[in-house]
C-alpha positions as CSV (number, residue, x, y, z in Angstrom):
1,S,-11.5,-18.3,33.4
2,V,-12.6,-19.7,36.8
3,S,-9.9,-22.4,36.7
4,T,-7.0,-19.9,36.5
5,G,-7.7,-18.4,40.0
6,W,-8.9,-21.7,41.4
7,F,-5.5,-23.3,40.8
8,H,-3.9,-20.5,42.7
9,G,-6.1,-20.8,45.8
10,V,-9.0,-18.4,44.9
11,D,-12.5,-19.4,45.9
12,P,-14.2,-20.1,42.5
13,V,-17.5,-18.8,44.0
14,E,-16.0,-15.3,44.1
15,Y,-16.0,-15.2,40.3
16,L,-19.7,-15.8,40.3
17,R,-20.5,-12.9,42.7
18,V,-20.6,-10.4,39.8
19,S,-23.2,-8.0,41.3
20,E,-21.4,-7.8,44.7
21,N,-18.1,-7.1,43.0
22,V,-19.6,-4.4,40.8
23,E,-21.2,-2.7,43.9
24,R,-17.8,-2.8,45.7
25,L,-16.1,-1.1,42.8
26,R,-18.8,1.6,42.6
27,A,-18.5,2.2,46.4
28,D,-14.7,2.6,46.3
29,T,-14.0,4.9,43.4
30,G,-10.2,4.9,44.2
31,V,-9.7,1.2,44.1
32,F,-7.8,1.1,40.9
33,S,-5.5,4.0,41.8
34,K,-4.7,2.2,45.1
35,L,-3.9,-0.9,43.3
36,V,-1.6,0.9,40.8
37,E,0.1,2.7,43.7
38,K,0.6,-0.5,45.7
39,Y,1.8,-2.8,42.9
40,V,3.4,-0.3,40.4
41,T,4.4,3.2,41.4
42,K,5.4,2.4,45.1
43,S,6.4,-1.2,44.7
44,N,9.9,-2.2,45.5
45,H,9.7,-5.3,43.3
46,K,10.9,-3.9,40.0
47,L,12.9,-5.2,37.1
48,K,14.3,-2.9,34.5
49,F,15.0,-4.8,31.3
50,V,16.8,-2.9,28.5
51,M,17.5,-4.3,25.0
52,L,20.3,-2.8,23.0
53,A,21.1,-3.6,19.4
54,D,24.5,-5.2,18.8
55,P,26.2,-3.2,16.0
56,R,28.2,-6.4,15.1
57,Y,25.2,-8.7,15.0
58,M,25.2,-9.2,11.2
59,Q,29.0,-9.5,11.1
60,G,28.8,-12.1,13.8
61,L,26.2,-14.1,11.8
62,D,28.5,-14.0,8.7
63,E,31.4,-15.2,10.8
64,K,29.5,-18.0,12.4
65,E,28.2,-19.2,9.0
66,H,31.8,-19.0,7.5
67,E,33.1,-21.1,10.5
68,L,30.3,-23.6,10.0
69,I,31.0,-24.0,6.3
70,Q,34.8,-24.4,7.0
71,T,34.0,-27.0,9.7
72,K,31.8,-29.0,7.3
73,L,34.4,-28.8,4.5
74,A,37.1,-30.1,6.8
75,Q,35.1,-33.2,7.4
76,L,34.6,-34.0,3.7
77,S,36.9,-36.2,1.7
78,P,37.9,-35.5,-1.9
79,G,35.3,-38.1,-2.9
80,D,32.6,-36.3,-0.9
81,L,33.5,-33.0,-2.6
82,D,33.2,-34.7,-6.0
83,V,29.7,-36.0,-5.1
84,L,28.7,-32.4,-4.1
85,D,30.0,-31.0,-7.3
86,A,28.1,-33.6,-9.3
87,K,24.9,-32.9,-7.4
88,N,25.3,-29.1,-7.9
89,A,25.9,-29.6,-11.7
90,E,22.8,-31.9,-11.8
91,L,20.7,-29.2,-10.0
92,A,21.9,-26.5,-12.3
93,A,21.0,-28.6,-15.3
94,E,17.6,-29.3,-13.9
95,Q,17.0,-25.6,-13.2
96,G,17.9,-24.8,-16.8
97,R,15.7,-27.5,-18.3
98,T,12.6,-26.4,-20.1
99,E,9.6,-28.2,-18.5
100,D,6.8,-29.7,-20.6
101,L,3.9,-27.8,-19.3
102,S,1.5,-28.9,-22.0
103,V,0.6,-32.0,-19.9
104,L,-1.1,-29.7,-17.3
105,P,-4.8,-28.8,-17.6
106,T,-5.3,-25.1,-18.5
107,L,-7.8,-22.6,-19.5
108,T,-7.9,-21.1,-22.9
109,L,-8.8,-17.6,-24.2
110,D,-12.1,-19.0,-25.3
111,D,-13.0,-19.3,-21.6
112,V,-12.6,-15.5,-21.2
113,A,-15.6,-13.3,-21.8
114,P,-14.8,-11.0,-24.8
115,T,-16.7,-8.1,-23.3
116,A,-16.1,-6.4,-20.0
117,R,-19.0,-6.0,-17.5
118,R,-20.4,-2.5,-17.6
119,F,-21.8,-0.6,-14.7
120,A,-24.5,2.0,-15.4
121,V,-24.1,5.2,-13.4
122,D,-26.0,8.5,-13.3
123,M,-24.2,11.8,-12.9
124,G,-25.8,14.5,-10.9
125,V,-25.1,17.6,-8.8
126,C,-25.7,18.2,-5.2
127,A,-25.6,21.5,-3.2
128,E,-25.6,23.3,-6.6
129,S,-22.0,22.5,-7.5
130,V,-20.7,19.2,-6.1
131,P,-20.6,16.4,-8.7
132,V,-22.3,13.1,-7.6
133,Q,-22.0,9.7,-9.2
134,W,-25.1,7.6,-8.4
135,R,-24.9,3.8,-8.8
136,T,-28.1,1.9,-8.1
137,S,-27.4,-1.8,-7.4
138,A,-28.5,-4.7,-5.2
139,T,-26.7,-3.8,-2.0
140,N,-28.9,-5.6,0.5
141,G,-30.1,-2.4,2.2
142,I,-26.6,-0.9,2.5
143,S,-25.5,2.5,1.2
144,Y,-21.9,3.1,0.3
145,V,-20.5,6.6,0.1
146,R,-17.1,7.7,-1.3
147,A,-15.8,11.2,-1.7
148,I,-12.6,12.7,-3.0
149,N,-11.2,16.1,-2.3
150,A,-8.4,16.8,-4.9
151,V,-5.8,19.5,-4.8
152,R,-4.0,18.4,-8.0
153,D,-0.2,18.8,-7.4
154,K,-0.6,21.9,-5.2
155,Y,0.8,22.2,-1.6
156,P,3.7,19.7,-2.0
157,E,5.0,20.9,1.4
158,L,1.9,19.5,3.1
159,W,1.9,16.1,1.3
160,P,4.1,14.4,4.0
161,Y,1.4,15.3,6.6
162,M,-1.4,13.7,4.6
163,N,-1.0,10.2,6.0
164,L,-0.9,11.4,9.6
165,F,-3.8,13.7,8.9
166,C,-6.0,10.8,7.7
167,E,-5.1,8.7,10.7
168,A,-5.7,11.5,13.1
169,L,-9.2,12.1,11.8
170,T,-10.3,8.7,13.2
171,Y,-8.0,8.8,16.3
172,Q,-7.9,12.3,17.9
173,G,-11.5,12.8,18.8
174,T,-13.4,16.1,18.3
175,R,-13.7,19.4,20.2
176,S,-16.9,18.2,21.8
177,R,-16.5,14.4,22.1
178,T,-13.8,11.8,22.8
179,M,-12.8,9.3,20.2
180,A,-14.2,6.5,22.4
181,S,-17.7,8.1,22.2
182,I,-17.4,8.6,18.4
183,E,-16.2,5.0,17.9
184,T,-19.2,3.7,19.8
185,D,-21.5,5.6,17.3
186,M,-19.4,4.4,14.4
187,R,-19.9,0.8,15.4
188,L,-23.6,1.3,16.1
189,Y,-24.5,3.2,12.9
190,T,-21.9,2.5,10.3
191,G,-19.6,-0.2,8.9
192,G,-16.6,2.2,9.6
193,I,-15.3,5.5,8.3
194,S,-12.0,5.7,6.6
195,F,-9.8,8.5,5.2
196,A,-6.7,7.9,3.0
197,P,-4.3,9.9,0.8
198,F,-5.3,9.8,-2.8
199,V,-3.1,10.1,-5.9
200,T,-3.7,9.2,-9.5
201,T,-2.2,10.1,-12.9
202,D,-3.8,11.7,-15.9
203,L,-4.7,8.9,-18.3
204,G,-3.1,10.7,-21.2
205,N,-0.2,12.5,-19.6
206,L,2.2,11.0,-17.0
207,G,3.2,14.6,-16.0
208,H,-0.2,15.5,-14.6
209,I,-1.6,14.1,-11.4
210,E,-4.5,14.5,-9.0
211,A,-3.7,14.3,-5.3
212,G,-5.8,14.8,-2.2
213,I,-7.9,12.8,0.3
214,S,-10.4,10.0,-0.3
215,M,-13.2,9.2,2.2
216,G,-15.3,6.1,2.5
217,T,-18.1,4.8,4.7
218,H,-21.2,2.7,4.5
219,S,-24.3,1.9,6.7
220,L,-27.7,0.4,6.7
221,D,-30.3,2.5,4.9
222,S,-32.0,3.1,8.3
223,N,-28.8,4.8,9.6
224,I,-28.0,7.1,6.6
225,E,-28.6,10.4,8.4
226,R,-26.3,9.3,11.3
227,M,-23.6,8.1,8.9
228,Y,-23.4,11.5,7.2
229,A,-23.6,13.3,10.5
230,L,-20.6,11.3,11.8
231,L,-18.6,12.0,8.6
232,E,-19.4,15.7,8.9
233,E,-18.3,15.7,12.6
234,L,-14.9,14.2,11.8
235,I,-14.3,16.5,8.9
236,L,-15.2,19.8,10.7
237,Q,-14.4,19.2,14.4
238,T,-11.4,16.9,14.7
239,D,-9.2,18.3,17.5
240,F,-5.6,18.2,16.4
241,T,-4.4,20.1,19.5
242,N,-4.8,17.0,21.8
243,E,-1.0,16.5,22.1
244,S,-1.1,13.4,24.2
245,R,-3.2,11.6,21.6
246,L,-1.2,13.0,18.8
247,Q,2.1,11.9,20.4
248,A,0.8,8.4,20.8
249,L,-0.4,8.3,17.1
250,V,2.9,9.6,15.7
251,A,4.9,7.1,17.8
252,S,2.6,4.2,16.7
253,M,2.7,5.2,13.0
254,A,6.5,5.7,13.0
255,T,7.1,2.3,14.6
256,N,4.6,0.4,12.4
257,M,6.0,1.9,9.2
258,Y,9.6,1.2,10.1
259,N,8.8,-2.4,11.0
260,D,6.8,-2.8,7.8
261,V,9.9,-2.1,5.7
262,A,11.5,-5.3,6.8
263,G,8.4,-7.3,5.7
264,S,7.5,-5.4,2.6
265,G,10.8,-4.0,1.5
266,H,10.2,-4.8,-2.1
267,A,7.2,-2.4,-2.2
268,Y,9.3,0.4,-0.6
269,A,12.2,-0.2,-3.0
270,R,9.8,0.0,-6.0
271,R,8.3,3.2,-4.7
272,L,11.8,4.7,-4.1
273,A,13.0,3.8,-7.6
274,A,9.8,5.1,-9.3
275,S,9.7,8.3,-7.3
276,T,12.3,9.9,-9.6
277,L,10.4,9.2,-12.8
278,T,6.8,10.5,-12.4
279,P,5.0,13.1,-10.2
280,E,2.6,10.5,-9.0
281,M,5.3,8.3,-7.7
282,R,7.1,11.2,-6.1
283,A,3.9,11.9,-4.2
284,V,3.5,8.3,-3.3
285,E,7.0,8.1,-1.9
286,A,6.3,11.2,0.2
287,L,3.0,9.7,1.4
288,D,3.8,6.0,1.9
289,G,7.5,5.4,1.1
290,L,10.9,5.5,2.8
291,A,10.5,9.3,2.8
292,Q,7.4,9.0,5.0
293,V,9.2,6.5,7.3
294,R,12.0,9.1,7.8
295,F,9.5,12.0,8.1
296,L,7.6,10.2,10.9
297,G,10.8,9.2,12.7
298,D,12.1,12.8,12.6
299,M,8.7,14.0,13.9
300,R,8.7,11.6,16.8
301,R,12.3,12.6,17.8
302,S,11.7,16.3,17.5
303,G,8.6,16.3,19.8
304,D,7.4,19.6,18.4
305,L,3.7,18.7,18.4
306,Q,2.4,22.2,18.3
307,H,3.9,22.7,14.9
308,V,2.5,19.3,13.8
309,A,-1.0,20.3,15.0
310,K,-0.7,23.6,13.1
311,Q,0.3,21.8,9.9
312,L,-2.6,19.3,10.2
313,E,-5.0,22.2,10.6
314,N,-3.5,23.7,7.4
315,V,-4.1,20.4,5.6
316,R,-7.7,20.5,6.7
317,H,-8.0,24.0,5.4
318,V,-6.7,23.3,1.9
319,V,-8.1,19.8,1.4
320,F,-11.6,20.0,2.6
321,D,-12.9,22.4,0.0
322,R,-16.4,22.0,-1.5
323,S,-15.1,23.4,-4.9
324,T,-12.8,20.5,-5.3
325,L,-15.1,17.8,-3.9
326,R,-16.7,14.9,-5.9
327,T,-18.8,12.1,-4.4
328,A,-20.1,8.7,-5.3
329,V,-23.0,6.9,-3.8
330,T,-24.0,3.2,-4.4
331,A,-27.3,2.2,-2.9
332,N,-30.6,0.4,-3.4
333,A,-33.1,2.3,-5.4
334,S,-35.1,2.8,-2.2
335,G,-32.1,4.4,-0.5
336,V,-31.3,7.1,-3.1
337,D,-33.7,9.8,-1.9
338,A,-32.5,9.4,1.7
339,N,-28.9,9.7,0.6
340,Q,-29.7,12.7,-1.5
341,R,-31.2,14.5,1.5
342,A,-28.5,13.6,3.9
343,L,-25.7,14.5,1.5
344,E,-27.3,17.8,0.8
345,Q,-27.5,18.5,4.5
346,M,-23.8,17.6,5.0
347,L,-22.6,19.8,2.1
348,K,-24.4,22.9,3.5
349,A,-21.8,22.8,6.3
350,Y,-18.9,21.7,4.2
351,P,-15.9,24.1,4.1
352,S,-15.5,26.4,1.2
353,P,-12.3,28.4,1.8
354,A,-12.1,31.8,0.0
355,D,-8.4,31.4,-0.9
356,S,-8.6,28.1,-2.7
357,M,-7.0,29.4,-5.9
358,V,-3.4,28.5,-5.5
359,E,-0.7,28.0,-8.1
360,D,0.4,24.5,-8.9
361,G,3.6,23.1,-7.3
362,P,7.0,23.2,-9.0
363,R,7.3,21.4,-12.3
364,F,8.4,17.8,-12.0
365,E,11.6,16.8,-13.9
366,A,12.2,13.1,-14.3
367,Q,15.6,11.8,-13.5
368,T,17.4,8.5,-12.9
369,G,19.8,7.3,-10.3
370,Q,20.8,4.5,-7.9
371,Y,19.7,4.5,-4.3
372,F,20.6,2.4,-1.3
373,C,18.8,2.2,2.0
374,P,20.9,0.4,4.7
375,L,18.8,-1.5,7.3
376,P,19.6,-4.1,9.9
377,V,18.1,-7.0,7.9
378,A,19.5,-10.4,6.9
379,T,18.3,-10.2,3.3
380,G,17.7,-7.4,0.8
381,Y,15.2,-6.1,-1.7
382,A,16.1,-4.9,-5.2
383,A,13.9,-2.8,-7.6
384,Q,14.3,-1.2,-11.0
385,A,11.8,1.2,-12.5
386,T,11.5,2.6,-16.0
387,R,9.1,5.3,-17.2
388,C,7.0,4.1,-20.2
389,V,3.7,5.3,-21.6
390,P,0.3,6.6,-20.2
391,F,-2.8,4.5,-19.8
392,V,-4.4,5.3,-23.2
393,H,-1.3,4.6,-25.2
394,P,-1.7,1.5,-27.4
395,D,1.6,0.0,-26.1
396,S,0.3,0.0,-22.5
397,V,-1.5,-3.3,-22.9
398,K,1.6,-4.9,-24.5
399,L,3.8,-3.8,-21.6
400,Q,1.4,-5.3,-19.1
401,I,1.4,-8.7,-20.9
402,L,5.2,-8.5,-21.2
403,A,5.5,-8.1,-17.4
404,K,3.5,-11.2,-16.9
405,L,5.5,-13.2,-19.4
406,M,8.8,-12.1,-18.0
407,T,7.8,-13.1,-14.5
408,S,6.6,-16.6,-15.3
409,G,9.0,-17.4,-18.1
410,F,12.3,-16.1,-16.8
411,L,12.4,-14.0,-13.6
412,H,10.8,-16.5,-11.2
413,R,13.3,-19.2,-12.2
414,E,16.3,-16.8,-12.0
415,I,15.4,-14.8,-8.9
416,R,13.8,-17.5,-6.7
417,E,15.3,-20.8,-7.8
418,R,18.8,-19.7,-8.8
419,N,19.5,-16.5,-6.7
420,G,17.7,-17.9,-3.6
421,A,15.3,-15.0,-3.1
422,Y,11.8,-15.6,-1.6
423,G,10.3,-14.1,-4.7
424,G,10.5,-11.6,-7.5
425,G,9.2,-10.6,-10.9
426,A,8.1,-7.7,-13.1
427,S,5.0,-5.6,-13.1
428,Y,3.5,-2.8,-15.1
429,S,1.3,-0.2,-13.6
430,A,-0.9,1.0,-16.5
431,I,-2.1,4.2,-14.8
432,Q,1.3,5.1,-13.3
433,G,3.1,4.2,-16.6
434,I,5.9,2.5,-14.7
435,F,7.5,-0.8,-15.6
436,S,9.3,-2.3,-12.6
437,F,11.3,-5.3,-11.6
438,Y,11.7,-6.4,-8.0
439,S,13.0,-9.1,-5.7
440,Y,11.8,-10.0,-2.2
441,R,14.0,-11.1,0.7
442,D,16.9,-11.5,-1.7
443,P,20.3,-12.8,-0.4
444,V,22.1,-11.3,-3.4
445,P,20.1,-8.1,-4.4
446,C,23.1,-6.7,-6.4
447,D,23.3,-9.8,-8.5
448,T,19.5,-9.6,-9.1
449,L,19.9,-6.2,-10.7
450,A,22.0,-7.9,-13.4
451,T,19.2,-10.5,-13.7
452,F,16.7,-7.6,-14.5
453,T,18.9,-6.7,-17.5
454,K,19.1,-10.4,-18.6
455,A,15.3,-10.5,-18.6
456,V,15.2,-7.9,-21.4
457,E,17.9,-9.8,-23.3
458,W,15.9,-13.0,-22.8
459,I,12.7,-11.7,-24.3
460,D,14.7,-10.5,-27.3
461,S,16.3,-13.9,-28.0
462,H,13.4,-16.1,-26.8
463,D,10.9,-17.6,-29.2
464,V,7.7,-16.9,-27.3
465,L,5.5,-20.0,-27.5
466,E,1.7,-19.7,-28.0
467,R,1.2,-21.4,-24.7
468,E,3.4,-18.8,-22.9
469,L,1.5,-15.9,-24.5
470,R,-1.8,-17.4,-23.7
471,E,-0.9,-17.9,-20.0
472,A,0.3,-14.3,-19.7
473,K,-3.0,-13.1,-21.1
474,L,-5.0,-15.4,-18.8
475,S,-3.0,-14.0,-15.9
476,V,-4.0,-10.4,-16.9
477,F,-7.6,-11.3,-17.4
478,G,-7.6,-13.0,-14.0
479,D,-6.7,-9.7,-12.5
480,L,-9.3,-7.8,-14.6
481,D,-12.1,-10.1,-14.0
482,A,-11.7,-10.6,-10.2
483,P,-15.0,-10.4,-8.4
484,L,-16.2,-6.9,-7.4
485,S,-18.3,-6.1,-4.4
486,A,-21.3,-3.8,-4.9
487,A,-19.3,-1.0,-3.3
488,D,-16.7,-1.2,-6.1
489,E,-19.0,-1.2,-9.0
490,G,-18.4,1.9,-11.2
491,M,-15.5,3.0,-9.0
492,A,-12.8,2.8,-11.8
493,G,-14.4,5.8,-13.5
494,F,-14.9,7.8,-10.3
495,M,-11.4,7.2,-8.8
496,S,-9.2,7.5,-11.9
497,G,-11.4,8.3,-14.9
498,V,-11.3,4.9,-16.6
499,S,-14.7,4.6,-18.3
500,D,-16.4,1.4,-19.4
501,D,-15.5,2.1,-23.0
502,M,-11.8,2.5,-22.0
503,R,-11.9,-0.8,-20.2
504,Q,-13.5,-2.5,-23.2
505,E,-10.9,-1.0,-25.6
506,R,-8.1,-2.2,-23.3
507,R,-9.7,-5.6,-23.1
508,D,-9.7,-5.8,-26.9
509,G,-6.1,-4.8,-26.9
510,F,-5.1,-7.6,-24.6
511,F,-6.7,-10.2,-26.9
512,A,-4.9,-8.7,-29.9
513,V,-1.4,-8.8,-28.5
514,E,1.0,-11.0,-30.4
515,A,4.5,-12.4,-29.6
516,K,6.2,-9.9,-31.9
517,D,4.5,-7.0,-30.1
518,L,6.2,-8.1,-26.8
519,K,9.7,-8.1,-28.4
520,D,8.9,-4.7,-30.0
521,V,8.0,-2.9,-26.7
522,A,10.8,-4.5,-24.8
523,E,13.3,-3.2,-27.4
524,R,11.8,0.3,-27.5
525,Y,11.0,0.9,-23.8
526,L,13.4,-1.4,-21.8
527,A,16.5,-2.3,-23.8
528,G,19.1,0.3,-23.0
529,A,16.5,2.6,-21.5
530,K,17.3,5.0,-18.6
531,H,16.0,3.6,-15.3
532,T,16.4,4.0,-11.6
533,N,17.7,1.2,-9.3
534,A,16.9,0.9,-5.6
535,V,18.2,-1.6,-3.0
536,I,17.2,-2.0,0.6
537,G,19.6,-4.3,2.5
538,P,22.2,-4.8,5.1
539,E,25.0,-2.3,5.7
540,S,27.6,-5.0,4.6
541,L,26.5,-4.7,0.9
542,D,29.1,-3.0,-1.3
543,M,27.1,0.0,-2.7
544,S,29.9,2.4,-3.3
545,G,28.8,5.2,-5.6
546,W,25.1,4.8,-4.8
547,T,23.1,7.6,-3.1
548,R,22.4,6.5,0.4
549,V,18.9,7.0,1.8
550,Q,18.7,6.9,5.6
551,V,15.6,6.2,7.6
């Protein structure tokens, strides 16, 4: 602003002489290099500031807290201690009291639509062999394109590179253009282009997965051709050999993922625990779990970017294959023909490797264990995962309701109010077939593992009220009936194979669940079942006998 320089003696009129200043910069092309040389590279006014981690930091915090507690206790009389004991007993009684929630206004199941919304799609073929799902909808003149290249469970040695590969496609630039130039076109002609690793489980078999790359983009109908051309350019011409860009990307991703563990440790703990139980979660752990954090950290420390670039090129060779591609287009009726032509044009240049027939990866064998990841954090994260049933199994809907009931009826009170964690609960992933417990920023994660066991005992002995069952169902329907954008209509079938009929059958199943069903599935799938525990927390935790996972 003008005032900033004005307060430091700069003539404010200088700020208004824009044309003169621009001409001066054009006349002296070395002005910035001279400034850098004067004030940075050859300046004697330097301050080097180095931050080193204190290995005793957490121990020091514990010692200070202990000293503070002892100081406070020394100042209290026996009468004061009696008052504290009485207040603690009163708090414990209040936490254990069953609240009368019937006085609160609530929805009923009559407010929930009995039928799921259906999305009509047309299936077609483009470029003679590529399946295309067409969804015609009111998109306000915007065309949405999604594509998936699947490699099933092949090439497990390349999975750790998938995340970096997807980021590199929109960071590295191409052989003929810089990323800055491409980003300018992306902003002008599209709403963005994204690539992401893709993994899903067979709806009827937890042992079969589909893994690969998903792509997404959208644009105004007037820019359809440019959108597909940009997508084709990134797929075919991305330059992985630009080591300076690649080094910056690896460093950024490694730092961001490591920092993310401290804020989202419960998600990483759940992935780690579930990774031993199903092939999908093993892949997810390699792509977006602690294994990926460790992989990127090792890559940054090794500095062998030539090997990395070669592996990324290998990923492109095995992933972008027209024989494994499927696409989905959502557009106005008036935009369908333009999308058809542009998609056909892009697919003519789409790779079709001759050696795409590769045997599947090694057979997955589920196992259980206990894993601990030490990190310099003040609180911990606990997770427990149990393998249950595939999506189409009748018990799947009951387990999903059970997770909601356990969270609201028992786990929230025990984990948050009594154990002092920021949050926690249970969840059931219907497609992954994993029932998991978790806690978030938990001061006593090891105690919380016992709470998970108590949750199963609680549902066995608890008389489930009609209100509790209704609220659990309403919570599930709230997730199912969340508003969908036009871009997401019909995507459940495209992404994971869940048809409208399957969604309706599942919806009917939710309505039909009874209290005895919840006790039944808890007894058969959770009580005494083999499971995997994972804890992320400070080094000071006593985790003897657990497998340590370093990042």
